[in-house]
Backbone as XML, in Angstrom:
<?xml version="1.0"?>
<chain id="A" units="angstrom">
  <residue number="1" name="MET">
    <atom name="N" x="-73.216" y="-26.984" z="-8.742"/>
    <atom name="CA" x="-72.736" y="-25.631" z="-8.711"/>
    <atom name="C" x="-72.191" y="-25.287" z="-10.086"/>
  </residue>
  <residue number="2" name="ALA">
    <atom name="N" x="-72.444" y="-24.114" z="-10.543"/>
    <atom name="CA" x="-72.021" y="-23.694" z="-11.875"/>
    <atom name="C" x="-70.536" y="-23.404" z="-11.910"/>
  </residue>
  <residue number="3" name="ASP">
    <atom name="N" x="-69.903" y="-23.830" z="-12.977"/>
    <atom name="CA" x="-68.492" y="-23.533" z="-13.196"/>
    <atom name="C" x="-68.415" y="-22.247" z="-13.999"/>
  </residue>
  <residue number="4" name="THR">
    <atom name="N" x="-67.692" y="-21.264" z="-13.489"/>
    <atom name="CA" x="-67.604" y="-19.979" z="-14.179"/>
    <atom name="C" x="-66.643" y="-20.021" z="-15.352"/>
  </residue>
  <residue number="5" name="GLY">
    <atom name="N" x="-65.833" y="-21.068" z="-15.422"/>
    <atom name="CA" x="-64.856" y="-21.164" z="-16.485"/>
    <atom name="C" x="-63.610" y="-20.342" z="-16.231"/>
  </residue>
  <residue number="6" name="VAL">
    <atom name="N" x="-63.566" y="-19.639" z="-15.101"/>
    <atom name="CA" x="-62.408" y="-18.825" z="-14.749"/>
    <atom name="C" x="-61.548" y="-19.630" z="-13.785"/>
  </residue>
  <residue number="7" name="PRO">
    <atom name="N" x="-60.285" y="-19.861" z="-14.135"/>
    <atom name="CA" x="-59.421" y="-20.610" z="-13.225"/>
    <atom name="C" x="-59.284" y="-19.897" z="-11.882"/>
  </residue>
  <residue number="8" name="ALA">
    <atom name="N" x="-59.188" y="-20.672" z="-10.805"/>
    <atom name="CA" x="-59.078" y="-20.087" z="-9.465"/>
    <atom name="C" x="-57.898" y="-19.131" z="-9.382"/>
  </residue>
  <residue number="9" name="SER">
    <atom name="N" x="-56.840" y="-19.390" z="-10.145"/>
    <atom name="CA" x="-55.666" y="-18.519" z="-10.109"/>
    <atom name="C" x="-55.944" y="-17.145" z="-10.710"/>
  </residue>
  <residue number="10" name="LYS">
    <atom name="N" x="-57.014" y="-17.021" z="-11.488"/>
    <atom name="CA" x="-57.356" y="-15.751" z="-12.134"/>
    <atom name="C" x="-58.405" y="-14.956" z="-11.355"/>
  </residue>
  <residue number="11" name="VAL">
    <atom name="N" x="-58.984" y="-15.555" z="-10.306"/>
    <atom name="CA" x="-60.009" y="-14.876" z="-9.520"/>
    <atom name="C" x="-59.338" y="-13.811" z="-8.668"/>
  </residue>
  <residue number="12" name="ARG">
    <atom name="N" x="-59.868" y="-12.598" z="-8.730"/>
    <atom name="CA" x="-59.293" y="-11.485" z="-7.967"/>
    <atom name="C" x="-59.497" y="-11.708" z="-6.473"/>
  </residue>
  <residue number="13" name="GLN">
    <atom name="N" x="-58.428" y="-11.632" z="-5.736"/>
    <atom name="CA" x="-58.486" y="-11.789" z="-4.286"/>
    <atom name="C" x="-58.812" y="-10.448" z="-3.636"/>
  </residue>
  <residue number="14" name="ARG">
    <atom name="N" x="-59.584" y="-10.498" z="-2.590"/>
    <atom name="CA" x="-59.908" y="-9.297" z="-1.828"/>
    <atom name="C" x="-59.079" y="-9.292" z="-0.554"/>
  </residue>
  <residue number="15" name="LYS">
    <atom name="N" x="-59.235" y="-8.255" z="0.233"/>
    <atom name="CA" x="-58.450" y="-8.148" z="1.462"/>
    <atom name="C" x="-58.625" y="-9.394" z="2.321"/>
  </residue>
  <residue number="16" name="GLY">
    <atom name="N" x="-57.562" y="-9.797" z="2.951"/>
    <atom name="CA" x="-57.616" y="-10.964" z="3.819"/>
    <atom name="C" x="-57.829" y="-12.262" z="3.069"/>
  </residue>
  <residue number="17" name="GLY">
    <atom name="N" x="-57.587" y="-12.266" z="1.764"/>
    <atom name="CA" x="-57.761" y="-13.487" z="0.984"/>
    <atom name="C" x="-59.212" y="-13.843" z="0.719"/>
  </residue>
  <residue number="18" name="MET">
    <atom name="N" x="-60.119" y="-12.921" z="0.978"/>
    <atom name="CA" x="-61.547" y="-13.177" z="0.786"/>
    <atom name="C" x="-61.886" y="-13.206" z="-0.697"/>
  </residue>
  <residue number="19" name="ARG">
    <atom name="N" x="-62.937" y="-13.967" z="-1.035"/>
    <atom name="CA" x="-63.485" y="-13.991" z="-2.385"/>
    <atom name="C" x="-64.960" y="-13.647" z="-2.307"/>
  </residue>
  <residue number="20" name="GLN">
    <atom name="N" x="-65.465" y="-13.118" z="-3.383"/>
    <atom name="CA" x="-66.857" y="-12.684" z="-3.435"/>
    <atom name="C" x="-67.768" y="-13.861" z="-3.754"/>
  </residue>
  <residue number="21" name="LEU">
    <atom name="N" x="-68.967" y="-13.859" z="-3.143"/>
    <atom name="CA" x="-69.983" y="-14.871" z="-3.388"/>
    <atom name="C" x="-71.320" y="-14.161" z="-3.562"/>
  </residue>
  <residue number="22" name="LEU">
    <atom name="N" x="-72.004" y="-14.463" z="-4.637"/>
    <atom name="CA" x="-73.321" y="-13.892" z="-4.884"/>
    <atom name="C" x="-74.363" y="-14.928" z="-4.489"/>
  </residue>
  <residue number="23" name="LEU">
    <atom name="N" x="-75.322" y="-14.535" z="-3.666"/>
    <atom name="CA" x="-76.394" y="-15.449" z="-3.298"/>
    <atom name="C" x="-77.715" y="-14.705" z="-3.249"/>
  </residue>
  <residue number="24" name="GLN">
    <atom name="N" x="-78.785" y="-15.467" z="-3.281"/>
    <atom name="CA" x="-80.120" y="-14.872" z="-3.255"/>
    <atom name="C" x="-80.804" y="-15.240" z="-1.948"/>
  </residue>
  <residue number="25" name="MET">
    <atom name="N" x="-81.502" y="-14.262" z="-1.384"/>
    <atom name="CA" x="-82.241" y="-14.461" z="-0.143"/>
    <atom name="C" x="-83.554" y="-13.698" z="-0.244"/>
  </residue>
  <residue number="26" name="LYS">
    <atom name="N" x="-84.492" y="-14.070" z="0.601"/>
    <atom name="CA" x="-85.764" y="-13.357" z="0.668"/>
    <atom name="C" x="-85.494" y="-11.920" z="1.135"/>
  </residue>
  <residue number="27" name="PRO">
    <atom name="N" x="-86.207" y="-10.948" z="0.556"/>
    <atom name="CA" x="-85.990" y="-9.549" z="0.942"/>
    <atom name="C" x="-86.125" y="-9.306" z="2.447"/>
  </residue>
  <residue number="28" name="GLN">
    <atom name="N" x="-87.063" y="-9.985" z="3.078"/>
    <atom name="CA" x="-87.249" y="-9.801" z="4.524"/>
    <atom name="C" x="-86.018" y="-10.289" z="5.291"/>
  </residue>
  <residue number="29" name="THR">
    <atom name="N" x="-85.420" y="-11.379" z="4.822"/>
    <atom name="CA" x="-84.229" y="-11.919" z="5.475"/>
    <atom name="C" x="-83.060" y="-10.948" z="5.324"/>
  </residue>
  <residue number="30" name="ILE">
    <atom name="N" x="-82.919" y="-10.375" z="4.144"/>
    <atom name="CA" x="-81.848" y="-9.406" z="3.903"/>
    <atom name="C" x="-82.030" y="-8.192" z="4.813"/>
  </residue>
  <residue number="31" name="ASP">
    <atom name="N" x="-83.251" y="-7.695" z="4.909"/>
    <atom name="CA" x="-83.527" y="-6.539" z="5.763"/>
    <atom name="C" x="-83.200" y="-6.847" z="7.221"/>
  </residue>
  <residue number="32" name="ARG">
    <atom name="N" x="-83.579" y="-8.028" z="7.678"/>
    <atom name="CA" x="-83.303" y="-8.419" z="9.072"/>
    <atom name="C" x="-81.809" y="-8.578" z="9.306"/>
  </residue>
  <residue number="33" name="LEU">
    <atom name="N" x="-81.115" y="-9.154" z="8.334"/>
    <atom name="CA" x="-79.677" y="-9.346" z="8.449"/>
    <atom name="C" x="-78.952" y="-8.004" z="8.506"/>
  </residue>
  <residue number="34" name="LYS">
    <atom name="N" x="-79.341" y="-7.080" z="7.649"/>
    <atom name="CA" x="-78.731" y="-5.751" z="7.652"/>
    <atom name="C" x="-78.999" y="-5.026" z="8.971"/>
  </residue>
  <residue number="35" name="ALA">
    <atom name="N" x="-80.207" y="-5.152" z="9.487"/>
    <atom name="CA" x="-80.551" y="-4.512" z="10.763"/>
    <atom name="C" x="-79.730" y="-5.104" z="11.902"/>
  </residue>
  <residue number="36" name="ALA">
    <atom name="N" x="-79.573" y="-6.431" z="11.897"/>
    <atom name="CA" x="-78.782" y="-7.097" z="12.934"/>
    <atom name="C" x="-77.325" y="-6.640" z="12.862"/>
  </residue>
  <residue number="37" name="ALA">
    <atom name="N" x="-76.786" y="-6.538" z="11.662"/>
    <atom name="CA" x="-75.400" y="-6.100" z="11.494"/>
    <atom name="C" x="-75.226" y="-4.669" z="12.003"/>
  </residue>
  <residue number="38" name="ALA">
    <atom name="N" x="-76.159" y="-3.800" z="11.662"/>
    <atom name="CA" x="-76.082" y="-2.410" z="12.123"/>
    <atom name="C" x="-76.180" y="-2.339" z="13.639"/>
  </residue>
  <residue number="39" name="ASP">
    <atom name="N" x="-77.089" y="-3.130" z="14.210"/>
    <atom name="CA" x="-77.289" y="-3.143" z="15.658"/>
    <atom name="C" x="-76.034" y="-3.614" z="16.388"/>
  </residue>
  <residue number="40" name="GLU">
    <atom name="N" x="-75.306" y="-4.551" z="15.778"/>
    <atom name="CA" x="-74.091" y="-5.098" z="16.391"/>
    <atom name="C" x="-72.822" y="-4.389" z="15.917"/>
  </residue>
  <residue number="41" name="ASP">
    <atom name="N" x="-72.989" y="-3.343" z="15.101"/>
    <atom name="CA" x="-71.859" y="-2.598" z="14.545"/>
    <atom name="C" x="-70.879" y="-3.540" z="13.850"/>
  </residue>
  <residue number="42" name="ARG">
    <atom name="N" x="-71.440" y="-4.423" z="12.989"/>
    <atom name="CA" x="-70.649" y="-5.397" z="12.230"/>
    <atom name="C" x="-71.035" y="-5.293" z="10.763"/>
  </residue>
  <residue number="43" name="HIS">
    <atom name="N" x="-70.232" y="-5.925" z="9.926"/>
    <atom name="CA" x="-70.565" y="-6.043" z="8.512"/>
    <atom name="C" x="-71.418" y="-7.290" z="8.318"/>
  </residue>
  <residue number="44" name="VAL">
    <atom name="N" x="-72.309" y="-7.245" z="7.344"/>
    <atom name="CA" x="-73.156" y="-8.399" z="7.034"/>
    <atom name="C" x="-72.294" y="-9.622" z="6.740"/>
  </residue>
  <residue number="45" name="TYR">
    <atom name="N" x="-71.224" y="-9.437" z="5.971"/>
    <atom name="CA" x="-70.397" y="-10.593" z="5.612"/>
    <atom name="C" x="-69.793" y="-11.267" z="6.834"/>
  </residue>
  <residue number="46" name="GLU">
    <atom name="N" x="-69.526" y="-10.509" z="7.889"/>
    <atom name="CA" x="-68.967" y="-11.105" z="9.106"/>
    <atom name="C" x="-69.974" y="-12.053" z="9.757"/>
  </residue>
  <residue number="47" name="ILE">
    <atom name="N" x="-71.224" y="-11.640" z="9.788"/>
    <atom name="CA" x="-72.267" y="-12.488" z="10.373"/>
    <atom name="C" x="-72.469" y="-13.737" z="9.523"/>
  </residue>
  <residue number="48" name="VAL">
    <atom name="N" x="-72.552" y="-13.549" z="8.213"/>
    <atom name="CA" x="-72.761" y="-14.685" z="7.310"/>
    <atom name="C" x="-71.585" y="-15.655" z="7.405"/>
  </residue>
  <residue number="49" name="GLN">
    <atom name="N" x="-70.358" y="-15.135" z="7.413"/>
    <atom name="CA" x="-69.161" y="-15.980" z="7.530"/>
    <atom name="C" x="-69.219" y="-16.815" z="8.802"/>
  </residue>
  <residue number="50" name="GLU">
    <atom name="N" x="-69.541" y="-16.177" z="9.910"/>
    <atom name="CA" x="-69.613" y="-16.864" z="11.198"/>
    <atom name="C" x="-70.665" y="-17.977" z="11.175"/>
  </residue>
  <residue number="51" name="LEU">
    <atom name="N" x="-71.837" y="-17.670" z="10.661"/>
    <atom name="CA" x="-72.920" y="-18.647" z="10.649"/>
    <atom name="C" x="-72.633" y="-19.815" z="9.712"/>
  </residue>
  <residue number="52" name="VAL">
    <atom name="N" x="-72.051" y="-19.538" z="8.559"/>
    <atom name="CA" x="-71.728" y="-20.608" z="7.613"/>
    <atom name="C" x="-70.647" y="-21.512" z="8.199"/>
  </residue>
  <residue number="53" name="GLU">
    <atom name="N" x="-69.619" y="-20.924" z="8.827"/>
    <atom name="CA" x="-68.575" y="-21.739" z="9.447"/>
    <atom name="C" x="-69.139" y="-22.615" z="10.555"/>
  </residue>
  <residue number="54" name="GLU">
    <atom name="N" x="-70.032" y="-22.062" z="11.379"/>
    <atom name="CA" x="-70.670" y="-22.857" z="12.439"/>
    <atom name="C" x="-71.453" y="-24.026" z="11.841"/>
  </residue>
  <residue number="55" name="TYR">
    <atom name="N" x="-72.198" y="-23.760" z="10.788"/>
    <atom name="CA" x="-72.983" y="-24.800" z="10.127"/>
    <atom name="C" x="-72.066" y="-25.902" z="9.591"/>
  </residue>
  <residue number="56" name="LEU">
    <atom name="N" x="-71.008" y="-25.506" z="8.890"/>
    <atom name="CA" x="-70.098" y="-26.490" z="8.309"/>
    <atom name="C" x="-69.367" y="-27.285" z="9.396"/>
  </residue>
  <residue number="57" name="ASP">
    <atom name="N" x="-69.009" y="-26.630" z="10.489"/>
    <atom name="CA" x="-68.372" y="-27.337" z="11.602"/>
    <atom name="C" x="-69.313" y="-28.378" z="12.189"/>
  </residue>
  <residue number="58" name="GLN">
    <atom name="N" x="-70.575" y="-28.030" z="12.338"/>
    <atom name="CA" x="-71.557" y="-28.971" z="12.878"/>
    <atom name="C" x="-71.727" y="-30.178" z="11.964"/>
  </residue>
  <residue number="59" name="LYS">
    <atom name="N" x="-71.641" y="-29.942" z="10.674"/>
    <atom name="CA" x="-71.828" y="-31.007" z="9.690"/>
    <atom name="C" x="-70.516" y="-31.711" z="9.352"/>
  </residue>
  <residue number="60" name="SER">
    <atom name="N" x="-69.416" y="-31.232" z="9.914"/>
    <atom name="CA" x="-68.081" y="-31.792" z="9.676"/>
    <atom name="C" x="-67.706" y="-31.777" z="8.200"/>
  </residue>
  <residue number="61" name="PHE">
    <atom name="N" x="-67.961" y="-30.675" z="7.519"/>
    <atom name="CA" x="-67.593" y="-30.508" z="6.119"/>
    <atom name="C" x="-66.242" y="-29.807" z="6.024"/>
  </residue>
  <residue number="62" name="GLY">
    <atom name="N" x="-65.191" y="-30.570" z="5.862"/>
    <atom name="CA" x="-63.867" y="-30.013" z="5.611"/>
    <atom name="C" x="-63.333" y="-29.129" z="6.711"/>
  </residue>
  <residue number="63" name="SER">
    <atom name="N" x="-62.141" y="-28.613" z="6.450"/>
    <atom name="CA" x="-61.497" y="-27.709" z="7.400"/>
    <atom name="C" x="-61.847" y="-26.281" z="7.041"/>
  </residue>
  <residue number="64" name="HIS">
    <atom name="N" x="-61.559" y="-25.377" z="7.946"/>
    <atom name="CA" x="-61.874" y="-23.976" z="7.700"/>
    <atom name="C" x="-60.698" y="-23.092" z="8.061"/>
  </residue>
  <residue number="65" name="ARG">
    <atom name="N" x="-60.840" y="-21.824" z="7.673"/>
    <atom name="CA" x="-59.923" y="-20.715" z="7.960"/>
    <atom name="C" x="-58.646" y="-20.912" z="7.286"/>
  </residue>
</chain>
């Protein structure tokens, strides 16, 4: 993983202590994800957060929340 050179203490915090993450996905996957979020009246980040936490819990990678 690339080091941005910015100390964690200098990273701007968002609401609820959230931090921004940039990732790349296939355009079709993004379109499907956005459609699913709209259909469920949720934000895309909420779905991604839920799925990533489930994955990490299954793999027993550290604690969460």
